[in-house]
VEXTOR-686314 format. One record per residue: residue number from 1; residue in one letter; x, y, z of N, C-alpha, C, O in turn. Coordinates in steps of 0.05 Angstrom, whole numbers, plus 5000, padded with zeros to 4 digits. Each point is the difference from the previous one (the first is absolute). Example, Ala and Ser with C-alpha at 12.3 -4.5 7.8 and 13.67 -1.06 7.14 Angstrom:
# residues 2
[atom 1,A,[5264,4886,5156],[4982,5024,5000],[5018,5024,5000],[5021,5000,5013]],
[atom 2,S,[4972,5021,4973],[5016,5024,5001],[4985,5022,5014],[5010,5022,5004]],
This chain:
# residues 254
[atom 1,X,[5011,4974,4997],[4985,5025,5012],[5022,5020,4986],[5021,4990,4992]],
[atom 2,X,[4973,5040,5006],[5018,5018,4991],[4994,5020,5026],[4978,5007,5010]],
[atom 3,X,[5046,5000,4996],[4998,5018,5029],[4991,5030,4985],[5006,5009,4978]],
[atom 4,X,[4975,5002,5045],[4977,5025,4995],[5024,5019,5017],[5005,4993,5023]],
[atom 5,X,[5005,5026,4968],[5022,5018,5010],[4981,5033,5005],[4998,5013,4979]],
[atom 6,X,[4991,4997,5042],[4991,5015,5004],[5020,5032,5007],[5013,5001,5021]],
[atom 7,X,[4987,5020,4960],[5010,5024,5006],[4991,5016,5015],[4980,5008,4989]],
[atom 8,X,[5023,5005,5035],[4994,5019,5017],[5016,5037,4984],[5024,5007,4999]],
[atom 9,X,[4956,5005,4995],[5016,5023,4983],[5002,4991,4977],[5022,4994,4992]],
[atom 10,X,[4960,5002,4995],[5012,4984,4971],[4990,5029,4978],[4989,4992,4979]],
[atom 11,X,[5012,5032,5024],[5002,5016,4990],[5025,5016,5000],[5010,5013,4982]],
[atom 12,X,[4999,4983,5053],[5034,5011,4996],[5026,4997,4975],[5003,4984,4982]],
[atom 13,X,[5014,5039,5027],[5018,4991,4980],[5016,4973,5010],[5021,4997,4988]],
[atom 14,X,[4973,4987,5029],[5010,4965,5000],[4980,4986,4987],[5001,4984,4982]],
[atom 15,X,[4978,5026,5033],[4971,4981,4994],[4993,5001,4973],[4981,4985,4996]],
[atom 16,X,[5027,5029,4978],[4999,4990,4973],[5017,4985,4990],[4996,4989,4978]],
[atom 17,X,[5024,5007,5034],[5027,4981,4991],[4990,4979,5022],[5016,4982,4996]],
[atom 18,X,[4972,5011,5019],[4999,4982,5017],[4967,4985,4982],[4996,4977,4995]],
[atom 19,X,[4991,5038,5002],[4974,4989,4978],[5011,4983,4980],[4994,4976,5001]],
[atom 20,X,[5021,5033,4983],[5000,4986,4970],[5035,4977,5007],[5012,4985,4984]],
[atom 21,X,[4994,5021,5039],[5009,4974,5008],[4987,4978,5003],[5002,4981,4985]],
[atom 22,X,[4979,5022,5046],[4993,4980,5009],[4978,4985,4970],[4994,4976,4996]],
[atom 23,X,[4997,5049,4987],[4978,4990,4978],[5010,4971,4976],[4988,4983,4987]],
[atom 24,X,[5052,5028,5018],[5012,4985,4986],[5008,4977,5006],[5005,4983,4982]],
[atom 25,X,[4998,5010,5048],[5008,4989,5016],[4975,4979,5010],[5007,4976,4997]],
[atom 26,X,[4978,5025,5009],[4978,4992,5014],[4976,5015,4993],[4998,5003,4976]],
[atom 27,X,[4984,5007,5038],[4970,5001,5004],[4999,5028,5008],[5004,5003,5024]],
[atom 28,X,[4994,5012,4966],[4992,5032,5020],[4962,4993,5002],[4980,4995,4986]],
[atom 29,X,[5032,5011,5052],[4971,5001,5011],[4986,5021,4995],[4977,5001,4994]],
[atom 30,X,[5045,5025,5010],[4990,5026,4998],[5013,5019,5017],[5024,5000,5005]],
[atom 31,X,[4962,5012,5003],[5014,5023,5017],[4989,5019,5014],[4978,5008,4992]],
[atom 32,X,[5034,5007,5035],[4988,5022,5010],[5011,5028,4990],[5022,5003,4991]],
[atom 33,X,[4962,5016,5012],[5018,5024,4978],[4981,5025,5018],[4978,4995,5009]],
[atom 34,X,[5035,5029,4993],[4978,5024,4999],[5000,5010,4985],[4992,5023,5003]],
[atom 35,X,[5014,4971,4976],[4996,5016,4969],[4988,4971,4981],[5013,4989,4983]],
[atom 36,X,[4961,5003,5025],[4983,4986,4991],[4995,4997,4971],[4996,4976,4995]],
[atom 37,X,[5002,5040,4984],[4992,5012,4976],[5018,4987,4983],[4992,4990,4979]],
[atom 38,X,[5040,5009,5032],[5015,5000,4985],[5014,4973,5014],[5024,5003,5007]],
[atom 39,X,[4968,4979,4995],[4998,4969,5008],[5030,4990,4971],[4998,5002,4976]],
[atom 40,X,[5022,4990,5040],[5013,4996,4977],[4986,4969,4979],[4993,4980,5011]],
[atom 41,X,[5007,5023,4969],[4990,4968,4989],[4983,5000,4996],[4990,4984,4984]],
[atom 42,X,[4997,5031,5029],[4965,4988,5008],[4983,4973,5013],[4983,4984,4996]],
[atom 43,X,[5043,5029,5027],[5002,4970,5031],[4971,5012,5008],[4989,5022,4995]],
[atom 44,X,[5002,4951,5021],[4989,5008,5016],[5006,5015,5030],[5012,4989,5017]],
[atom 45,X,[4974,5043,4985],[5000,4998,5028],[4980,5000,5017],[4976,4999,4995]],
[atom 46,X,[5040,5001,5034],[4998,4994,5029],[4995,5016,5018],[5021,5009,5009]],
[atom 47,X,[4960,5000,5003],[5000,5020,5016],[5020,5016,5027],[5005,5022,5011]],
[atom 48,X,[5002,4947,4987],[5020,4996,5028],[5019,4971,4998],[4995,4979,4988]],
[atom 49,X,[5032,5030,5033],[5017,4982,4996],[4989,4963,5013],[5009,4978,4994]],
[atom 50,X,[4972,5030,5023],[4985,4973,5001],[4983,4992,4975],[5005,4979,4988]],
[atom 51,X,[4982,5032,5005],[4984,4992,4970],[5016,4982,4983],[4994,4979,4988]],
[atom 52,X,[5040,5043,5015],[5009,4984,4972],[5009,4971,5016],[4993,4978,4994]],
[atom 53,X,[5022,5028,5026],[5009,4973,5008],[4984,4975,4997],[5009,4978,4992]],
[atom 54,X,[4967,5027,5014],[4977,4973,5003],[4993,5002,4963],[4979,4990,4994]],
[atom 55,X,[5036,5021,4986],[4989,4991,4979],[5034,4986,4985],[5000,4993,4977]],
[atom 56,X,[5020,5005,5037],[5028,5007,4996],[5020,4973,5009],[4998,4995,5024]],
[atom 57,X,[5016,4994,4965],[5020,4968,5023],[5018,5022,5005],[5008,4999,5023]],
[atom 58,X,[5000,5021,4961],[5028,5015,5026],[4998,5033,4994],[4994,5007,4977]],
[atom 59,X,[5010,5008,5040],[4993,5027,4987],[5031,5012,5002],[5017,4994,5017]],
[atom 60,X,[4986,5025,4958],[5030,5022,5005],[4993,5023,5001],[4981,5008,4987]],
[atom 61,X,[5032,5007,5025],[4999,5028,5018],[5029,5015,4997],[5020,5007,5013]],
[atom 62,X,[4972,4994,4971],[5019,5031,5006],[4998,5036,5000],[5015,5018,4990]],
[atom 63,X,[4959,4982,5028],[4979,5024,5013],[5017,5020,5012],[5017,5014,4989]],
[atom 64,X,[4976,4986,5034],[5015,5029,5020],[4999,4984,5019],[4985,4981,5004]],
[atom 65,X,[5036,5029,5014],[5000,4999,5033],[4986,4995,5019],[5005,4985,5019]],
[atom 66,X,[4973,5028,4976],[4979,5017,5021],[4971,4973,4988],[4976,5005,5005]],
[atom 67,X,[5035,4968,4980],[4972,4979,4991],[5012,4988,5013],[4983,4992,5016]],
[atom 68,X,[5044,4997,4993],[5006,4979,5002],[4980,4987,5024],[4982,4983,5000]],
[atom 69,X,[5030,5034,5020],[4987,4981,5026],[4963,5005,4996],[4990,5010,5020]],
[atom 70,X,[4994,4984,4961],[4970,5001,4992],[5009,4974,4989],[4992,4979,5010]],
[atom 71,X,[5027,5023,4968],[4997,4985,4981],[5013,4966,5013],[4991,4978,4994]],
[atom 72,X,[5023,5027,5018],[5013,4981,5022],[4981,4986,5005],[4996,4978,4989]],
[atom 73,X,[4987,5036,5035],[4974,4989,5014],[4986,4990,4983],[4989,4979,5006]],
[atom 74,X,[5007,5030,4971],[4973,4992,4975],[5006,4975,4991],[4982,4983,4999]],
[atom 75,X,[5042,5010,4994],[5017,4976,4976],[5000,4984,5024],[5006,4977,4992]],
[atom 76,X,[4991,5023,5033],[5015,4980,5026],[4970,4986,4999],[4994,4977,4994]],
[atom 77,X,[4984,5047,5015],[4974,4990,4999],[4984,4975,4979],[4984,4982,5007]],
[atom 78,X,[5024,5023,4970],[5004,4984,4970],[5011,4980,4999],[4991,4982,4985]],
[atom 79,X,[5033,5015,5031],[5013,4987,4986],[5009,4995,4984],[5001,4977,4991]],
[atom 80,X,[5015,5049,4995],[5014,5006,4976],[5027,4999,5000],[5013,5004,5020]],
[atom 81,X,[4994,4992,4961],[5033,4988,5001],[5011,5039,4988],[4989,5006,4979]],
[atom 82,X,[5024,5009,5027],[5005,5028,5002],[5029,5002,4988],[5018,4988,5012]],
[atom 83,X,[4990,5029,4959],[5024,5014,5002],[4996,5022,5000],[4984,5012,4986]],
[atom 84,X,[5033,4998,5037],[4994,5024,5001],[5041,5021,4993],[5021,5000,5012]],
[atom 85,X,[4968,5018,4956],[5032,5011,5009],[5000,5034,5007],[5019,5016,4997]],
[atom 86,X,[4953,4990,5013],[4997,5030,5017],[5028,5002,5019],[5013,4980,5008]],
[atom 87,X,[4992,5038,4995],[5022,5013,5008],[4996,5023,5021],[4977,5009,4998]],
[atom 88,X,[5039,5003,5021],[5006,5017,5009],[4973,5007,5034],[4989,5019,5011]],
[atom 89,X,[5011,4955,4993],[4987,4993,5026],[5011,4990,5025],[5021,4987,4999]],
[atom 90,X,[4968,5016,5024],[5007,5008,5025],[4998,4976,5010],[4993,4980,4987]],
[atom 91,X,[5015,5020,5040],[4997,4970,5017],[4971,4996,5010],[4999,4981,5017]],
[atom 92,X,[4975,5032,4977],[4978,4985,5010],[4995,4992,4969],[4980,4986,4997]],
[atom 93,X,[5027,5018,4990],[4990,4986,4972],[5008,4967,4994],[4988,4980,4992]],
[atom 94,X,[5051,5027,5018],[5007,4973,5008],[4990,4983,5023],[5003,4976,5001]],
[atom 95,X,[4989,5034,5013],[4984,4983,5028],[4979,4992,4983],[5001,4975,4998]],
[atom 96,X,[4983,5033,4989],[4978,4982,4975],[5005,4991,4990],[4987,4980,4994]],
[atom 97,X,[5034,5025,4997],[5007,4980,4977],[5008,4973,5006],[4992,4978,4990]],
[atom 98,X,[5025,5028,5028],[5012,4981,5020],[4971,4977,5008],[4996,4978,4989]],
[atom 99,X,[4988,5033,5031],[4970,4990,5000],[4993,4980,4976],[4998,4975,5000]],
[atom 100,X,[4998,5041,4983],[4993,4987,4973],[5008,4969,4989],[4987,4980,4992]],
[atom 101,X,[5034,5025,5011],[5018,4982,4993],[5001,4972,5014],[5009,4979,4990]],
[atom 102,X,[4981,5025,5032],[4989,4977,5022],[4971,4987,4988],[4988,4982,5010]],
[atom 103,X,[5004,5035,4962],[4973,4976,4997],[5006,4994,4969],[4996,4978,4990]],
[atom 104,X,[5015,5046,4996],[5007,4998,4970],[5029,5005,4988],[5015,5015,5012]],
[atom 105,X,[4993,4974,4967],[5024,5000,4994],[5004,5028,4982],[4983,5006,4983]],
[atom 106,X,[5041,5011,5022],[5009,5030,4994],[5018,4994,4992],[5014,4982,5008]],
[atom 107,X,[4994,5041,4964],[5030,5001,4997],[5014,5024,4990],[5002,5003,4976]],
[atom 108,X,[5009,5016,5043],[4998,5018,4999],[5018,5012,4994],[5022,4991,5007]],
[atom 109,X,[4977,5043,4973],[5024,4988,4993],[5005,5031,4997],[4980,5014,5004]],
[atom 110,X,[5055,5006,4988],[4988,5034,4995],[5003,4990,4972],[4981,5009,4988]],
[atom 111,X,[5033,4977,4996],[5013,4997,4978],[4984,4977,4993],[4993,4988,5021]],
[atom 112,X,[4995,4998,4952],[4995,4983,4992],[5021,4988,4977],[4998,4976,4992]],
[atom 113,X,[5020,5041,4999],[5018,4992,4980],[5021,4980,5016],[5008,5001,5023]],
[atom 114,X,[4997,4980,4953],[5018,4989,4996],[5035,5011,5012],[5015,4992,5019]],
[atom 115,X,[4986,5025,4963],[5028,5014,5009],[4997,5011,5020],[5006,4984,5017]],
[atom 116,X,[4988,5039,4995],[4993,5008,5027],[5011,4981,5026],[5012,5007,5019]],
[atom 117,X,[4976,4960,4972],[5001,4983,5034],[5029,4989,4990],[5015,4992,5018]],
[atom 118,X,[4991,5008,4963],[5029,4996,4994],[5019,5014,5013],[5019,4991,5011]],
[atom 119,X,[4973,5033,4986],[5014,5034,5011],[5004,4988,5030],[5020,4994,5014]],
[atom 120,X,[4948,5005,4992],[5009,5002,5025],[5020,4970,5014],[5017,4999,5018]],
[atom 121,X,[4974,4988,4971],[5017,4972,5009],[5036,5006,4998],[5019,4991,5014]],
[atom 122,X,[4982,5028,4965],[5032,5007,5007],[5007,5026,5005],[5021,5013,4999]],
[atom 123,X,[4951,4995,5010],[5012,5028,5027],[5008,4988,5025],[5019,5008,5015]],
[atom 124,X,[4965,4972,4989],[5002,4983,5025],[5026,4984,5002],[5016,5003,5018]],
[atom 125,X,[4987,4981,4962],[5033,4995,5001],[5025,5034,5001],[5021,5003,5012]],
[atom 126,X,[4969,5013,4974],[5028,5010,5001],[4992,5022,5024],[5013,5020,5003]],
[atom 127,X,[4969,4975,5011],[4996,5012,5030],[5014,4984,5016],[5016,5015,5010]],
[atom 128,X,[4987,4965,4998],[5013,4977,5007],[5025,4992,4996],[5013,4990,5018]],
[atom 129,X,[4995,5014,4957],[5031,5002,4995],[5017,5028,4998],[5025,5002,5002]],
[atom 130,X,[4959,5016,4995],[5013,5036,5005],[5004,5002,5027],[4982,4989,5013]],
[atom 131,X,[5035,5021,4998],[4993,5012,5040],[4999,5021,4994],[5011,5013,4983]],
[atom 132,X,[4968,4994,5037],[4987,5025,4995],[5013,5026,5016],[4992,5023,5005]],
[atom 133,X,[5036,4961,5000],[5023,5030,5004],[5002,5013,4983],[4999,5024,4999]],
[atom 134,X,[5005,4954,4979],[5024,5005,4977],[4980,5010,4981],[5002,5022,4989]],
[atom 135,X,[4977,4959,5008],[4983,5015,4972],[4980,5001,5013],[4989,4984,5016]],
[atom 136,X,[5004,5047,4973],[4982,5011,5008],[4974,4993,4970],[5005,4997,4976]],
[atom 137,X,[4974,5004,5034],[4971,4985,4986],[4973,5026,4996],[4988,5012,5018]],
[atom 138,X,[5010,4993,4954],[4989,5017,4995],[4981,4996,4981],[5007,4997,4976]],
[atom 139,X,[4966,5002,5030],[4985,4997,4978],[4986,5028,4989],[4999,5022,5011]],
[atom 140,X,[4992,4971,4966],[4994,5012,4975],[4982,4996,4982],[5003,4986,4980]],
[atom 141,X,[4973,5029,5027],[4971,4996,4984],[4992,5023,4985],[5004,5024,5005]],
[atom 142,X,[4980,4964,4968],[4989,5021,4979],[4975,4995,4996],[4999,4980,4985]],
[atom 143,X,[4976,5027,5021],[4976,4999,4989],[4980,5026,4983],[5003,5024,5004]],
[atom 144,X,[4977,4962,4976],[4983,5026,4996],[5001,5015,5018],[5008,4994,5022]],
[atom 145,X,[4980,5038,4970],[4985,5015,5013],[4972,5002,5016],[4990,5018,5013]],
[atom 146,X,[4999,4955,4981],[4982,4999,5023],[4993,4983,5020],[4981,4994,5015]],
[atom 147,X,[5044,5000,4980],[5005,4979,5021],[5004,5016,5031],[5012,5022,5002]],
[atom 148,X,[4974,4961,5028],[4990,5012,5016],[5015,4991,5023],[4993,5011,5020]],
[atom 149,X,[5026,4973,4983],[5010,4981,5019],[5032,5010,4993],[5009,5003,4977]],
[atom 150,X,[5006,5002,5047],[5035,5003,5006],[5004,4994,5025],[4989,5003,5021]],
[atom 151,X,[5042,4981,4968],[5007,4989,4982],[4976,4969,4991],[4986,4985,5013]],
[atom 152,X,[5017,5017,4970],[4983,4976,4985],[4999,4977,5014],[5015,4998,5019]],
[atom 153,X,[4967,4980,4975],[4994,4979,5019],[5031,4974,4990],[5010,4982,5013]],
[atom 154,X,[4995,5027,4965],[5021,4985,4987],[5022,5005,5013],[5009,4981,5012]],
[atom 155,X,[5005,5041,4989],[5015,5016,5009],[5007,4992,5025],[5022,4994,5009]],
[atom 156,X,[4952,5007,5003],[5008,4991,5033],[5000,4972,5005],[5006,4994,5023]],
[atom 157,X,[4986,4982,4956],[4995,4978,5002],[5036,4992,4999],[5010,4985,5016]],
[atom 158,X,[5012,5032,4955],[5013,5006,5001],[5019,5001,5033],[5014,4982,5010]],
[atom 159,X,[4982,5038,4996],[5020,5005,5022],[4995,4977,5020],[5017,4987,5011]],
[atom 160,X,[4954,5010,4992],[4993,4974,5023],[5017,4975,4986],[5006,4985,5019]],
[atom 161,X,[5001,5008,4963],[5020,4975,4993],[5029,5015,5007],[5015,4989,5016]],
[atom 162,X,[4991,5030,4974],[5035,5001,5016],[5000,5001,5027],[5014,4984,5012]],
[atom 163,X,[4974,5032,4999],[4997,4989,5035],[4986,4976,5011],[5002,4991,5023]],
[atom 164,X,[4984,4998,4958],[5005,4971,5014],[5026,4982,4994],[5004,4979,5013]],
[atom 165,X,[5015,5032,4964],[5020,4990,4993],[5016,5009,5025],[5011,4981,5010]],
[atom 166,X,[4993,5040,5002],[5015,5007,5011],[4994,4998,5035],[5017,5004,5017]],
[atom 167,X,[4959,4989,4989],[4991,4978,5029],[4991,5030,5012],[5010,5009,5022]],
[atom 168,X,[4974,5005,4964],[4990,5026,5021],[4967,5003,4988],[4991,4990,4980]],
[atom 169,X,[4999,5022,5035],[4979,5012,4994],[4991,5026,4982],[5001,5021,5013]],
[atom 170,X,[4988,4983,4952],[5010,5020,4996],[4989,5016,5009],[5010,5018,4986]],
[atom 171,X,[4972,4996,5032],[4987,5017,5015],[5030,5008,5019],[5002,5021,5012]],
[atom 172,X,[5015,4962,4989],[5017,5013,5021],[5021,5023,4984],[5012,5018,5012]],
[atom 173,X,[4989,4978,4963],[5027,5007,4991],[4983,5020,4967],[5013,5005,4979]],
[atom 174,X,[4964,5000,5025],[4994,5014,4972],[4994,5021,5000],[4984,5008,5017]],
[atom 175,X,[5030,5011,4961],[5009,5024,5005],[4988,5010,4972],[5010,4995,4978]],
[atom 176,X,[4958,5024,5028],[4996,5004,4965],[4988,5033,5003],[4987,5009,5020]],
[atom 177,X,[5021,5006,4957],[4985,5016,4992],[5023,5025,5010],[4990,5020,5010]],
[atom 178,X,[5036,4978,4987],[5018,5025,5014],[5002,5026,4992],[5004,5006,4977]],
[atom 179,X,[4992,5012,5043],[4994,5030,4992],[5015,5010,5018],[5008,4987,5019]],
[atom 180,X,[4997,5040,4977],[5027,5015,5016],[5017,4984,5002],[5007,4981,4987]],
[atom 181,X,[5005,5040,5045],[5029,4991,5008],[4993,4974,5015],[4979,5000,5012]],
[atom 182,X,[5036,4977,4988],[4996,4975,5002],[5025,4988,5017],[5023,5008,4996]],
[atom 183,X,[4973,4979,5016],[5024,4987,5016],[5019,4985,4982],[4996,4996,4976]],
[atom 184,X,[5016,4999,5031],[5020,4970,4982],[4987,4983,4990],[4978,4996,5009]],
[atom 185,X,[5032,4990,4970],[4990,4973,5011],[5010,4975,5019],[5024,4995,5003]],
[atom 186,X,[4954,4990,5009],[5008,4981,5015],[4994,4979,4986],[4980,4994,4986]],
[atom 187,X,[5048,4991,5022],[5005,4967,4994],[4969,4981,5006],[4987,4994,5020]],
[atom 188,X,[5012,5002,4956],[4980,4977,5007],[4975,5014,4989],[4982,4983,5000]],
[atom 189,X,[5008,5046,4987],[4977,5002,4997],[4994,4997,4971],[5019,5005,4985]],
[atom 190,X,[4956,4988,5005],[4987,4996,4971],[4991,5026,4998],[4990,5013,5019]],
[atom 191,X,[5014,4997,4956],[4991,5026,4992],[4974,4997,4977],[4993,4979,4990]],
[atom 192,X,[4996,5048,5003],[4973,4990,4984],[5002,5026,4990],[5007,5019,5014]],
[atom 193,X,[4987,4983,4955],[4995,5029,4985],[4980,4986,4985],[4999,4977,4993]],
[atom 194,X,[4984,5043,5004],[4980,4993,4984],[4991,5030,4980],[4999,5023,5008]],
[atom 195,X,[4997,4968,4973],[4989,5014,4972],[4986,4996,4982],[5001,4981,4984]],
[atom 196,X,[4976,5045,5015],[4988,4993,4990],[4990,5017,4963],[5009,5023,4997]],
[atom 197,X,[4975,4966,4982],[5007,5018,4983],[4989,4973,4986],[5001,4976,5005]],
[atom 198,X,[4984,5045,4966],[4992,4991,4980],[4975,4983,4995],[4977,5005,5006]],
[atom 199,X,[5037,4966,4979],[4984,4980,5008],[5012,4973,5001],[4989,4982,4987]],
[atom 200,X,[5034,5014,5029],[5025,4981,4998],[4984,4980,5020],[4993,5006,5023]],
[atom 201,X,[5003,4973,4966],[4991,4974,5006],[5013,5004,5037],[4990,5010,5020]],
[atom 202,X,[5031,4980,4977],[5017,4989,5016],[5023,4998,4999],[5008,4984,4982]],
[atom 203,X,[5012,5028,5032],[5036,4999,5004],[5007,5000,5022],[4993,5020,5013]],
[atom 204,X,[5021,4963,5000],[5009,4983,5021],[5029,5003,5003],[5011,4988,4982]],
[atom 205,X,[5009,5023,5036],[5021,4985,5001],[5010,5003,5029],[4992,5015,5017]],
[atom 206,X,[5033,4962,4985],[5006,4994,5023],[5023,5016,5006],[4998,5010,4977]],
[atom 207,X,[5013,4997,5028],[5039,5016,4999],[5020,4996,5025],[4997,5017,5017]],
[atom 208,X,[5021,4963,4988],[5014,4998,5018],[5028,5013,4994],[5016,4998,4981]],
[atom 209,X,[4982,5023,5047],[5029,5010,4988],[5025,4998,5018],[4998,5012,5022]],
[atom 210,X,[5025,4976,4973],[5024,5012,5018],[5016,5016,4984],[4997,5005,4976]],
[atom 211,X,[5024,5005,5044],[5024,5007,5001],[5017,5002,4958],[5009,5016,4985]],
[atom 212,X,[4986,4959,5017],[5013,4990,4968],[4988,4989,4983],[5010,4989,4980]],
[atom 213,X,[4965,5014,5025],[4983,4977,4981],[4974,5002,5002],[4992,5002,5023]],
[atom 214,X,[4988,4999,4957],[4970,5010,5000],[4984,4976,4978],[4994,5004,4976]],
[atom 215,X,[5001,4973,5040],[4967,4981,4980],[4977,5010,4997],[4992,5006,5023]],
[atom 216,X,[4994,4998,4962],[4974,5006,4994],[4987,4973,4986],[5008,4987,4981]],
[atom 217,X,[4969,5009,5035],[4980,4984,4980],[4970,5014,5003],[4991,5009,5021]],
[atom 218,X,[4996,4991,4955],[4984,5014,4984],[4978,4982,4990],[5003,4976,5000]],
[atom 219,X,[4976,5036,4991],[4977,4993,4990],[4983,5021,4996],[4990,5016,5016]],
[atom 220,X,[5007,4979,4947],[4974,5018,4983],[4985,4989,5004],[5004,4976,4999]],
[atom 221,X,[4966,5035,5008],[4978,4987,4977],[4986,5022,4980],[4994,5023,5006]],
[atom 222,X,[5003,4964,4968],[4997,5022,4988],[4964,4995,4986],[4986,5011,4984]],
[atom 223,X,[5012,4966,5032],[4966,4993,4992],[4986,4996,5025],[5010,4987,5018]],
[atom 224,X,[4964,5026,4984],[4988,4988,5035],[4987,4976,4990],[4991,4990,5021]],
[atom 225,X,[5003,4998,4963],[4991,4971,4986],[5023,4982,5022],[4994,4978,5008]],
[atom 226,X,[5026,5031,4998],[5020,4977,5009],[4996,4993,5016],[5007,4976,5001]],
[atom 227,X,[4979,5037,5028],[4981,5008,5018],[4984,4972,4997],[5003,4977,5007]],
[atom 228,X,[4975,5040,4978],[4984,4979,4998],[4993,4969,4995],[4983,4984,5009]],
[atom 229,X,[5039,5015,4972],[4996,4971,4988],[5017,4988,5024],[4996,4975,5002]],
[atom 230,X,[5021,5035,5017],[5015,4983,5020],[4975,4997,5028],[5001,4984,5018]],
[atom 231,X,[4980,5038,4977],[4985,4999,5020],[4974,4981,4991],[4987,4994,5020]],
[atom 232,X,[5004,4996,4955],[4987,4974,4989],[5010,4982,5009],[4986,4986,5015]],
[atom 233,X,[5033,5009,4981],[5012,4967,5001],[5006,5002,5026],[5000,4980,5014]],
[atom 234,X,[5004,5044,4995],[4999,4991,5041],[4979,4987,5004],[4998,4978,5011]],
[atom 235,X,[4981,5038,4978],[4973,4989,5008],[4991,4976,4995],[4985,4989,5016]],
[atom 236,X,[5023,4999,4961],[4997,4974,4990],[5019,4975,5021],[4992,4978,5008]],
[atom 237,X,[5031,5036,4997],[5008,4976,5015],[4987,5007,5027],[5002,4979,5014]],
[atom 238,X,[4986,5039,4999],[4994,5005,5022],[4981,4985,5009],[5000,4986,5020]],
[atom 239,X,[4981,5017,4962],[4963,4981,4994],[5007,4979,5031],[4995,5006,5023]],
[atom 240,X,[5017,4970,4968],[4997,4971,5009],[5017,5002,5023],[4998,4981,5016]],
[atom 241,X,[5021,5041,4991],[5012,4994,5031],[4978,5000,5027],[4977,5009,5000]],
[atom 242,X,[5036,4982,5016],[4992,5006,5027],[5006,5027,5009],[5019,5014,4993]],
[atom 243,X,[4961,4992,5027],[4995,5025,5019],[5035,5003,5014],[5013,4983,5011]],
[atom 244,X,[4994,5048,4983],[5025,5012,5010],[5009,5022,4972],[4994,5002,4976]],
[atom 245,X,[5027,5013,5043],[5002,5028,4995],[5025,4985,4981],[5016,4985,5010]],
[atom 246,X,[4984,5023,4958],[5026,4989,4985],[5006,5025,4987],[4987,5020,5002]],
[atom 247,X,[5043,4976,4978],[5014,5018,4993],[5005,4994,4970],[4991,4980,4991]],
[atom 248,X,[5026,5038,4991],[5015,4990,4970],[5018,4978,5008],[5011,4985,4984]],
[atom 249,X,[4992,5015,5041],[5032,4983,4997],[4987,4970,5005],[5012,4980,4994]],
[atom 250,X,[4962,5020,5016],[4993,4963,5006],[4987,5008,4963],[5009,4983,4986]],
[atom 251,X,[4980,5028,5004],[4984,4998,4966],[5028,4993,4991],[5002,4976,4994]],
[atom 252,X,[5013,5035,5004],[5026,4998,4985],[5020,4987,5001],[5017,5000,4982]],
[atom 253,X,[4984,4983,5045],[5014,4975,5017],[5030,5017,4997],[5017,4994,4983]],
[atom 254,X,[4986,5034,5044],[5029,5010,4999],[5003,4989,5024],[5022,5001,5011]],
């Protein structure tokens, strides 16, 4: 039987791509939208996330941080697997996701692109190999001018990967948005710079700089479709999994 995939926010920037990829790989169940007249591909419209979930075997959600808690509760209540690509949420939403994961399978990632997830793995390995007292770690990201959260969810994930490699918590070493007169850089800090402009899909660099060398790993996305196709492939993988909170590492067997 073909898996029915529902799209939360189906007329959004990512929702349109998700709908097209879902229709090509499975059955597009429909979606929720704040602008029903512009429904992607004339897909069925549902009044809310609960109605969508009841007609879907898995829901893909790239909406907004403000919806995370309500979506977690609704999808757990309908026992519908959840692919979560939303970023920018905090501790309250993380708790709601964790609670839902006791009932349904969830794969959550700030980025469903295969290349970025390989970059995350490399960032962790380099973080472990390059001593923070000798190699300064800096993360640079650039996105389109409409992006609301900074640093991006992917940039923060890269920072967490470097921190994990070094055996520290990112919250203890993060430095974001330097401005004005600052103190000298501390050993072990992980710095962030966020750039916005035009319609850049996504650019991320991790730089490890020592006194005598610099190592740079980078990824550039040219088309948002790469995120959508990755999310749909993750949805097909997630559907038969038992309840739990998964990452792209689980899906990619990294």
